[in-house]
N, C-alpha and C positions, 0 to 999 in steps of 0.2 A: 643636438636635439634635447639632451638632458639639461644643459644649462638654460636653454629656452624655457623648458618646462618649469625649472626651479625659479627662474627670474619672472616669468609672466603668468604661467598657469597656476602653479601651486598657491602663491599668495593671493590670487584672485578667484579661487575656485568657488567661493560662495556666490559671486556674481554670475559665474557660469552655471552653477547648479540652479540658481534662481531664474535662469534664462534671461539675464540682463547683461548681455555681453558688451554693451556700448562703452562702458568705462574701461573694460579690459582692452577692447580694440583700440581705444584712444591711447592707452598706455603703450600698447605694442607699437602703434604707428609713430608715436613720439620718440620712442627709444630703440626702434628696430635697427636703424642704420648704425648706431653706436654699438649695439650688441653684435651685429654682423662684423663690424670693423675689428672688434677684439677677437672674435673667432677666426677671422681671416688672418690676423697677425700670428696667432698660435699655429694655424695650419701652414703658413709660410715657413715658420721656424721648423716645424716637423718635416716639411718637404726638404729643407736644407740639410737636416740631420740625415734623412734618408739618402740624399745625394752624396753626402759625405761617406756614409757607410758603404755605398756602392762604388765609391772612389770615382764618382762623376764630378765631384767638387773637391778640389785639392785644398784641404785644410785639416787641422788637427782638433780644433775646438770651435764651437758655434754657440752663441748666446745673445743676450741683450746687453745694452749698456745704458746706464742712466746716472745722472747727477741730480742736484737739487732742482734744476729747472730745465733740463734737457734729457732726451731719451733717443736712443737709436734702436730700431726694431731688430736688426740682425747685424751682428759683428762676427765675422769668420776669420780665424787666425791660422796661418800656416807657419808653424814653428821652424820647419826645415828651411824655408825660403825667406822668412820674415815678411811675407805678404799678408796684408790685412784687407778684407773686403767689408764694406759697409752697405747696408740696405735699408730702405724704408718700405713698409707695406701699407698701402693706402687703399681703403675701400670707399668708393664715392660714386655718385651718379654723374659726376661731371669729369671732364678730361683733366688729367694731371698735367700741370705745366712745369716749366723750368724752376719755379720757386721751390718745389720740393727738393730738387737737386741742390739749389743754392742754400737752402736751410740745412741740408745734410752736410755740405761742405763746411758751413759755419760751425756746426756741432763738432 
C-alpha cells in the first residue's frame, strides 16, 4: 500500500486535490499491472523465506539471481544436499504457458 501511495498518489496529489483525477487514473491503469508484478515477486520471495524458517522448504539460502540480460526471481540453495531450486514469479491476467518454464531452463 505504501509503495502504491508513493508511486501513484503522492506525485499526483495536486490533480487529486483539484478534483481532476482522470490523469491520475490513466497513470494507474497504464502502470498497475507492472506495479503489482513487482510487489508479487517480493511477496513470493518473502513466502519462501518464511517456509525456509519454518523448515517447510529444505534450503539454507534464498535470493534472486541476475546477470546483464537475465534474471531469476527465486533461487534456493541447500548446501547440505547440493540441491538448487529455481522459480519464476509471474503476475498476469492470462494463463502461464510452457514458455515460462522453457525460458527458466535456458537461463
